[in-house]
N, C-alpha and C positions, 0 to 999 in steps of 0.2 A: 214878954207882954207878945203874944198872938195875935193874929185877926185872920177868918175866913171866912172867907165869902163864896156863899152858894148864888149864883146867876141864877134864879132862875122861872124871867119868863120866857123867856124860848120854850121851854122843855113845854110849858104849857100854850103856848103860842100853836106849838105842833102837831095837839088834841085838840085844838079851839077849844081849850078849857079856859074861863075867867079864873085869876088871879087875883086874892088879895096883897100878894109878897113880889114882886118886881122881883127883888132879889133877899139872902138872909147874911148879915154880919152874925158871926160870933165869936167874942172876945173874951181871951181866959188868959189865962197866967198860968206857969209851969213852974216851979223849983226843983227841981231834983230830974235827971236823967233818963228816964223813966216811958217807955212808949204807949200813949194814948189814944182811946181811938173816940172819938167823936160822931157820937152817934143823932141822925135826923131824921125823923118822919115828917114825911110833909105830904099835904093835904090843898087842893086850895083856897080853902079860908082857915086853912087849921096847922099849927105848925108847935111836934109836940119834939123837947127836947129831954133825955131820958136819960141824962148824967155821962158823964165819960168813965169810961173804963180803961183798964191799964191789963 
């Protein structure tokens, strides 16, 4: 089991943008030895997970 934590509050604070998400946690499981990319598109009030790719 793996967990990625993206701390986004400072990113939005620097641009004086209010955000719904102070951080984002993504928990996932990998059962092979491939390399995976975890893409996230972040806007102040929206998160899009586009699915992992390898």
